[in-house]
C-alpha atoms as a printed R data frame, in Angstrom:
    type eleno elety resid chain resno      x       y      z
1   ATOM     1    CA   MET     A     1 22.046   7.628 33.231
2   ATOM     2    CA   ASN     A     2 22.944   5.354 30.379
3   ATOM     3    CA   SER     A     3 20.406   2.974 30.153
4   ATOM     4    CA   ARG     A     4 16.949   3.542 28.088
5   ATOM     5    CA   TRP     A     5 14.943   1.711 30.908
6   ATOM     6    CA   GLY     A     6 16.600   3.749 33.571
7   ATOM     7    CA   GLN     A     7 15.746   6.872 31.418
8   ATOM     8    CA   ARG     A     8 12.481   6.126 30.469
9   ATOM     9    CA   PHE     A     9 11.257   5.370 33.740
10  ATOM    10    CA   ALA     A    10 12.659   8.620 35.126
11  ATOM    11    CA   GLU     A    11 10.530  10.159 32.249
12  ATOM    12    CA   GLN     A    12  7.522   8.684 34.284
13  ATOM    13    CA   PHE     A    13  7.964  11.264 36.857
14  ATOM    14    CA   GLU     A    14  7.520  14.867 34.227
15  ATOM    15    CA   HIS     A    15  5.010  12.848 32.467
16  ATOM    16    CA   ALA     A    16  2.759  12.288 36.142
17  ATOM    17    CA   HIS     A    17  3.576  15.686 37.701
18  ATOM    18    CA   PRO     A    18  3.744  18.170 34.980
19  ATOM    19    CA   GLY     A    19  5.275  21.441 36.059
20  ATOM    20    CA   ALA     A    20  6.982  19.507 38.725
21  ATOM    21    CA   GLY     A    21 10.241  20.842 37.527
22  ATOM    22    CA   GLN     A    22 11.625  22.358 40.772
23  ATOM    23    CA   SER     A    23 10.457  19.668 42.712
24  ATOM    24    CA   GLN     A    24 12.845  17.191 40.365
25  ATOM    25    CA   VAL     A    25 15.377  19.610 40.658
26  ATOM    26    CA   LYS     A    26 15.532  19.167 44.485
27  ATOM    27    CA   GLY     A    27 14.806  15.677 44.275
28  ATOM    28    CA   ARG     A    28 17.777  15.266 42.458
29  ATOM    29    CA   ALA     A    29 20.266  16.968 45.034
30  ATOM    30    CA   LEU     A    30 18.871  15.028 47.692
31  ATOM    31    CA   LEU     A    31 19.682  11.929 46.087
32  ATOM    32    CA   ARG     A    32 23.259  12.888 44.888
33  ATOM    33    CA   SER     A    33 23.544  14.088 48.653
34  ATOM    34    CA   GLY     A    34 23.345  10.943 49.729
35  ATOM    35    CA   ARG     A    35 19.774  11.463 51.945
36  ATOM    36    CA   VAL     A    36 18.080   8.610 50.128
37  ATOM    37    CA   THR     A    37 18.465   4.992 51.819
38  ATOM    38    CA   ASP     A    38 17.185   1.957 51.978
39  ATOM    39    CA   VAL     A    39 15.794   1.844 48.259
40  ATOM    40    CA   ARG     A    40 14.130  -2.009 47.703
41  ATOM    41    CA   VAL     A    41 12.409  -2.818 44.505
42  ATOM    42    CA   ARG     A    42 10.016  -5.531 44.955
43  ATOM    43    CA   THR     A    43  6.934  -6.509 42.776
44  ATOM    44    CA   GLY     A    44  4.839  -3.746 42.700
45  ATOM    45    CA   LEU     A    45  6.702  -1.542 44.896
46  ATOM    46    CA   VAL     A    46  9.869   0.695 45.113
47  ATOM    47    CA   SER     A    47 10.161   1.875 48.663
48  ATOM    48    CA   ALA     A    48 13.068   4.261 50.153
49  ATOM    49    CA   ARG     A    49 13.388   6.354 53.234
50  ATOM    50    CA   VAL     A    50 14.105  10.171 52.795
51  ATOM    51    CA   GLN     A    51 15.957  12.481 54.979
52  ATOM    52    CA   GLY     A    52 14.547  15.801 54.288
53  ATOM    53    CA   SER     A    53 14.800  19.269 56.412
54  ATOM    54    CA   ARG     A    54 12.796  17.369 59.806
55  ATOM    55    CA   ALA     A    55 14.999  15.109 62.399
56  ATOM    56    CA   THR     A    56 12.959  12.101 61.244
57  ATOM    57    CA   PRO     A    57 13.428  10.162 57.718
58  ATOM    58    CA   LEU     A    58 10.341  10.672 55.690
59  ATOM    59    CA   THR     A    59  8.903   6.851 53.882
60  ATOM    60    CA   VAL     A    60  8.247   7.141 50.165
61  ATOM    61    CA   THR     A    61  6.489   4.373 48.143
62  ATOM    62    CA   LEU     A    62  5.865   4.500 44.431
63  ATOM    63    CA   ARG     A    63  3.392   1.717 43.409
64  ATOM    64    CA   GLN     A    64  3.472   0.075 39.492
65  ATOM    65    CA   ALA     A    65  0.793  -2.466 39.122
66  ATOM    66    CA   PRO     A    66  2.551  -6.102 37.921
67  ATOM    67    CA   LEU     A    67  2.178  -7.965 35.006
68  ATOM    68    CA   ASP     A    68 -0.718 -10.408 34.540
69  ATOM    69    CA   ASN     A    69  0.093 -14.253 34.168
70  ATOM    70    CA   ALA     A    70 -0.785 -14.235 30.456
71  ATOM    71    CA   GLN     A    71  1.333 -11.089 29.976
72  ATOM    72    CA   TRP     A    72  4.144 -12.727 31.427
73  ATOM    73    CA   GLN     A    73  3.780 -15.457 29.367
74  ATOM    74    CA   ARG     A    74  4.396 -13.403 26.131
75  ATOM    75    CA   VAL     A    75  7.423 -11.755 27.974
76  ATOM    76    CA   LEU     A    76  8.654 -15.750 28.521
77  ATOM    77    CA   VAL     A    77  8.546 -16.396 25.230
78  ATOM    78    CA   ALA     A    78 10.066 -13.226 23.445
79  ATOM    79    CA   LEU     A    79 13.166 -13.995 25.529
80  ATOM    80    CA   ALA     A    80 13.035 -17.442 25.174
81  ATOM    81    CA   SER     A    81 13.000 -16.957 21.245
82  ATOM    82    CA   GLN     A    82 16.117 -14.833 21.475
83  ATOM    83    CA   VAL     A    83 18.903 -15.740 23.617
84  ATOM    84    CA   ARG     A    84 20.651 -12.996 22.826
85  ATOM    85    CA   HIS     A    85 17.958 -10.719 24.811
86  ATOM    86    CA   THR     A    86 18.814 -12.953 28.007
87  ATOM    87    CA   ALA     A    87 22.688 -12.703 27.263
88  ATOM    88    CA   ARG     A    88 22.022  -8.937 27.064
89  ATOM    89    CA   LEU     A    89 19.863  -8.924 30.444
90  ATOM    90    CA   LEU     A    90 23.229 -10.885 32.283
91  ATOM    91    CA   ALA     A    91 25.489  -8.405 30.907
92  ATOM    92    CA   GLY     A    92 23.351  -5.467 32.582
93  ATOM    93    CA   GLN     A    93 22.325  -4.391 29.240
94  ATOM    94    CA   VAL     A    94 18.740  -3.567 27.878
95  ATOM    95    CA   PRO     A    95 18.131  -6.022 25.260
96  ATOM    96    CA   GLU     A    96 17.600  -4.661 21.685
97  ATOM    97    CA   GLY     A    97 14.239  -5.162 20.026
98  ATOM    98    CA   LEU     A    98 12.659  -6.340 22.919
99  ATOM    99    CA   GLU     A    99 10.301  -3.537 23.818
100 ATOM   100    CA   ALA     A   100  9.202  -3.608 20.360
101 ATOM   101    CA   GLU     A   101  8.381  -7.337 20.353
102 ATOM   102    CA   LEU     A   102  6.557  -7.152 23.376
103 ATOM   103    CA   GLU     A   103  4.680  -3.754 22.640
104 ATOM   104    CA   ALA     A   104  3.618  -5.621 19.258
105 ATOM   105    CA   ALA     A   105  2.121  -8.796 21.650
106 ATOM   106    CA   ASN     A   106  0.171  -5.891 23.596
107 ATOM   107    CA   VAL     A   107  2.741  -5.385 26.844
108 ATOM   108    CA   SER     A   108  4.641  -2.381 27.956
109 ATOM   109    CA   LEU     A   109  7.184  -2.614 30.314
110 ATOM   110    CA   PHE     A   110  6.397   0.863 31.653
111 ATOM   111    CA   GLY     A   111  2.793   1.589 32.935
112 ATOM   112    CA   THR     A   112  1.270   4.196 35.529
113 ATOM   113    CA   VAL     A   113  2.986   4.604 38.922
114 ATOM   114    CA   THR     A   114  1.807   5.891 41.782
115 ATOM   115    CA   ALA     A   115  3.555   7.613 44.569
116 ATOM   116    CA   ASP     A   116  2.739   8.643 48.050
117 ATOM   117    CA   CYS     A   117  5.323  10.178 51.085
118 ATOM   118    CA   THR     A   118  4.955  10.204 54.427
119 ATOM   119    CA   ASP     A   119  4.719  14.172 54.469
120 ATOM   120    CA   GLY     A   120  1.413  14.191 53.003
121 ATOM   121    CA   ARG     A   121  2.114  15.643 49.461
122 ATOM   122    CA   SER     A   122  1.386  13.621 46.527
123 ATOM   123    CA   THR     A   123  3.892  15.761 44.589
124 ATOM   124    CA   CYS     A   124  7.158  16.461 46.395
125 ATOM   125    CA   GLU     A   125 11.082  16.898 45.977
126 ATOM   126    CA   HIS     A   126 11.068  13.625 48.286
127 ATOM   127    CA   ILE     A   127  9.065  11.525 45.657
128 ATOM   128    CA   ALA     A   128 11.031  12.807 42.821
129 ATOM   129    CA   ALA     A   129 14.546  11.524 44.773
130 ATOM   130    CA   VAL     A   130 13.333   8.244 44.853
131 ATOM   131    CA   TRP     A   131 11.883   8.146 41.784
132 ATOM   132    CA   LEU     A   132 15.404   8.985 40.353
133 ATOM   133    CA   ALA     A   133 17.003   6.637 42.482
134 ATOM   134    CA   ALA     A   134 15.065   4.379 41.559
135 ATOM   135    CA   ALA     A   135 15.410   4.912 37.779
136 ATOM   136    CA   GLU     A   136 19.141   5.046 38.459
137 ATOM   137    CA   ARG     A   137 18.849   1.075 39.805
138 ATOM   138    CA   ILE     A   138 17.144   0.408 36.968
139 ATOM   139    CA   ALA     A   139 19.464   1.960 34.748
140 ATOM   140    CA   ALA     A   140 22.313   0.073 36.595
141 ATOM   141    CA   ASP     A   141 20.687  -3.234 36.384
142 ATOM   142    CA   PRO     A   142 17.644  -3.973 33.984
143 ATOM   143    CA   PHE     A   143 16.355  -7.365 36.060
144 ATOM   144    CA   GLU     A   144 15.142  -4.432 38.493
145 ATOM   145    CA   LEU     A   145 12.832  -3.222 35.989
146 ATOM   146    CA   LEU     A   146 11.420  -7.026 35.317
147 ATOM   147    CA   ARG     A   147 11.370  -7.229 39.038
148 ATOM   148    CA   LEU     A   148  8.947  -4.520 39.799
149 ATOM   149    CA   ARG     A   149  6.618  -5.720 37.213
150 ATOM   150    CA   GLY     A   150  6.547  -9.188 39.080
151 ATOM   151    CA   ARG     A   151  9.672 -11.648 38.214
152 ATOM   152    CA   GLY     A   152 12.708 -11.643 40.183
153 ATOM   153    CA   ARG     A   153 16.287 -12.605 38.118
154 ATOM   154    CA   GLU     A   154 16.406 -15.794 39.285
155 ATOM   155    CA   ARG     A   155 12.570 -17.003 39.008
156 ATOM   156    CA   LEU     A   156 12.704 -15.304 35.413
157 ATOM   157    CA   LEU     A   157 15.861 -17.067 34.203
158 ATOM   158    CA   VAL     A   158 14.195 -20.582 35.359
159 ATOM   159    CA   GLU     A   159 11.310 -19.443 33.598
160 ATOM   160    CA   THR     A   160 12.966 -18.707 30.432
161 ATOM   161    CA   VAL     A   161 15.257 -22.601 30.175
162 ATOM   162    CA   THR     A   162 11.812 -23.913 30.961
163 ATOM   163    CA   GLU     A   163 10.140 -22.147 27.911
164 ATOM   164    CA   ARG     A   164 12.972 -22.560 25.717
165 ATOM   165    CA   SER     A   165 13.107 -26.327 26.427
166 ATOM   166    CA   ARG     A   166  9.024 -26.682 25.097
167 ATOM   167    CA   GLY     A   167 10.339 -25.384 22.175
168 ATOM   168    CA   GLY     A   168  7.302 -23.119 21.967
169 ATOM   169    CA   ALA     A   169  6.781 -19.796 19.609
170 ATOM   170    CA   GLY     A   170  9.988 -20.510 17.660
171 ATOM   171    CA   ALA     A   171 12.294 -20.951 20.753
172 ATOM   172    CA   PRO     A   172 15.278 -22.972 20.041
173 ATOM   173    CA   ARG     A   173 15.877 -26.285 21.581
174 ATOM   174    CA   SER     A   174 17.868 -26.076 24.891
175 ATOM   175    CA   GLY     A   175 21.466 -27.444 24.049
176 ATOM   176    CA   VAL     A   176 23.428 -28.710 21.269
177 ATOM   177    CA   ASP     A   177 23.281 -32.444 19.956
178 ATOM   178    CA   PRO     A   178 27.087 -33.497 20.609
179 ATOM   179    CA   ALA     A   179 27.091 -35.390 17.780
180 ATOM   180    CA   ARG     A   180 26.782 -32.355 15.172
181 ATOM   181    CA   LEU     A   181 30.264 -30.935 16.774
182 ATOM   182    CA   ASP     A   182 33.428 -31.146 14.959
183 ATOM   183    CA   PRO     A   183 36.679 -32.360 17.373
184 ATOM   184    CA   SER     A   184 38.829 -30.794 15.197
185 ATOM   185    CA   ALA     A   185 37.592 -27.070 15.626
186 ATOM   186    CA   TRP     A   186 38.136 -27.148 19.452
187 ATOM   187    CA   THR     A   187 42.039 -26.938 19.035
188 ATOM   188    CA   ARG     A   188 42.275 -25.443 15.796
189 ATOM   189    CA   ALA     A   189 40.989 -21.814 14.998
190 ATOM   190    CA   SER     A   190 39.568 -21.445 12.044
191 ATOM   191    CA   ILE     A   191 41.444 -17.877 11.261
192 ATOM   192    CA   ASP     A   192 44.614 -16.009 12.648
193 ATOM   193    CA   PRO     A   193 43.024 -15.049 15.948
194 ATOM   194    CA   LEU     A   194 45.654 -12.011 15.644
195 ATOM   195    CA   SER     A   195 44.038 -10.519 12.960
196 ATOM   196    CA   LEU     A   196 40.656 -10.448 15.021
197 ATOM   197    CA   GLU     A   197 40.106  -6.748 16.506
198 ATOM   198    CA   LEU     A   198 38.316  -7.291 19.958
199 ATOM   199    CA   GLY     A   199 35.488  -4.647 21.083
200 ATOM   200    CA   LEU     A   200 34.788  -5.045 24.771
201 ATOM   201    CA   GLU     A   201 31.617  -5.983 26.358
202 ATOM   202    CA   PRO     A   202 31.213  -4.606 30.072
203 ATOM   203    CA   GLU     A   203 32.191  -7.730 32.469
204 ATOM   204    CA   PRO     A   204 28.541  -9.639 32.897
205 ATOM   205    CA   ARG     A   205 26.924  -9.722 36.258
206 ATOM   206    CA   THR     A   206 26.198 -13.469 36.104
207 ATOM   207    CA   PRO     A   207 29.425 -15.360 35.502
208 ATOM   208    CA   ALA     A   208 28.912 -18.065 32.631
209 ATOM   209    CA   GLY     A   209 25.230 -17.021 32.481
210 ATOM   210    CA   LEU     A   210 24.621 -17.702 29.126
211 ATOM   211    CA   LEU     A   211 26.094 -21.469 29.781
212 ATOM   212    CA   ARG     A   212 23.739 -22.042 32.324
213 ATOM   213    CA   LEU     A   213 20.978 -20.292 30.390
214 ATOM   214    CA   LEU     A   214 21.305 -22.463 27.255
215 ATOM   215    CA   GLY     A   215 20.776 -25.967 29.984
216 ATOM   216    CA   ASP     A   216 22.044 -29.605 29.483
217 ATOM   217    CA   PRO     A   217 22.355 -30.772 25.868
218 ATOM   218    CA   PRO     A   218 20.306 -33.777 24.785
219 ATOM   219    CA   GLY     A   219 21.515 -36.769 26.295
220 ATOM   220    CA   TRP     A   220 23.439 -35.201 29.340
221 ATOM   221    CA   ALA     A   221 23.308 -37.595 32.023
222 ATOM   222    CA   GLY     A   222 25.457 -37.423 35.884
223 ATOM   223    CA   GLY     A   223 24.971 -35.642 39.052
224 ATOM   224    CA   VAL     A   224 26.175 -32.142 37.782
225 ATOM   225    CA   SER     A   225 25.292 -29.719 35.134
226 ATOM   226    CA   ALA     A   226 26.893 -28.741 31.978
227 ATOM   227    CA   GLY     A   227 26.914 -25.147 33.598
228 ATOM   228    CA   ASP     A   228 28.224 -26.381 36.785
229 ATOM   229    CA   LEU     A   229 30.991 -28.469 34.954
230 ATOM   230    CA   PHE     A   230 32.198 -26.330 32.550
231 ATOM   231    CA   ALA     A   231 31.643 -22.521 34.182
232 ATOM   232    CA   PRO     A   232 34.985 -22.977 35.172
233 ATOM   233    CA   LEU     A   233 36.614 -23.511 31.939
234 ATOM   234    CA   VAL     A   234 34.457 -20.347 30.975
235 ATOM   235    CA   ILE     A   235 35.296 -18.218 33.619
236 ATOM   236    CA   ARG     A   236 39.064 -18.657 33.330
237 ATOM   237    CA   ALA     A   237 38.968 -18.419 29.472
238 ATOM   238    CA   ALA     A   238 37.372 -15.120 29.370
239 ATOM   239    CA   ALA     A   239 39.265 -13.618 32.064
240 ATOM   240    CA   TRP     A   240 42.095 -14.978 29.780
241 ATOM   241    CA   ALA     A   241 40.693 -13.263 26.632
242 ATOM   242    CA   ARG     A   242 40.212 -10.150 28.481
243 ATOM   243    CA   HIS     A   243 43.508  -9.869 29.297
244 ATOM   244    CA   LEU     A   244 44.760 -10.683 25.900
245 ATOM   245    CA   ALA     A   245 42.784  -7.785 24.421
246 ATOM   246    CA   THR     A   246 43.994  -5.266 27.232
247 ATOM   247    CA   VAL     A   247 47.326  -5.586 27.631
248 ATOM   248    CA   ASP     A   248 50.581  -5.598 25.082
249 ATOM   249    CA   ASP     A   249 52.511  -8.442 27.047
250 ATOM   250    CA   ALA     A   250 50.434 -11.151 27.362
251 ATOM   251    CA   GLY     A   251 53.429 -13.324 28.653
252 ATOM   252    CA   ASP     A   252 51.445 -14.185 32.192
253 ATOM   253    CA   GLU     A   253 47.955 -15.449 32.691
254 ATOM   254    CA   PRO     A   254 45.981 -13.857 34.693
255 ATOM   255    CA   GLY     A   255 46.950 -13.803 38.391
256 ATOM   256    CA   GLY     A   256 49.166 -16.714 37.732
257 ATOM   257    CA   SER     A   257 52.276 -17.399 36.086
258 ATOM   258    CA   GLY     A   258 51.721 -19.041 33.004
259 ATOM   259    CA   GLN     A   259 51.757 -22.562 34.128
260 ATOM   260    CA   GLY     A   260 49.274 -24.966 35.112
């Protein structure tokens, strides 16, 4: 499990059920054998079905109280103050430093989790299996933890843009003043591109997500947002850059003949 948030969520089972190591081992076996299905993450709730030794699958639910509105406002301020936080979320990565900022604001993304299973036991391998399944979901997509605490992906992105546009708590303004841009820099690199050493990040889950997050620049007019207008160019440029960074022979554009 390569996500800090996923690992921390998994560790909560051990903290909540000390001495239940055998249940965790059996739960991991159930998960690996594909017996955990219909995993759903919603506000304050994770639910799933587990096929145990009985013919009828068992239903397991995990519950964690959502953050209240005041706590969510502090989360939004933290996200709006650092564009890199949301950029990392969009890339499926845990934002560096976000947890520390939230803890300084008395907000924790991890809280008490309660669980129950239709077999009647408060600690069992079925609960452990669903707990681990939820942890894997969070490891694969950090937005899943935020959904559990009360904000889904789309709502969170919209509210972060809104908070940034207000300029509150040191957040930067949305967009860039076109008068400050240097047109000559658009067509001429400031350094030799061949001298660059590129380290590839995983492809973002939302193509051109950061462009949409920044919003329209001041004075933008028209029926099409800057994000919708320029997203295809950003996506194509990103694909071409990845192609250049991963192959030796860059004679053709990705998916084409190099013309157009």
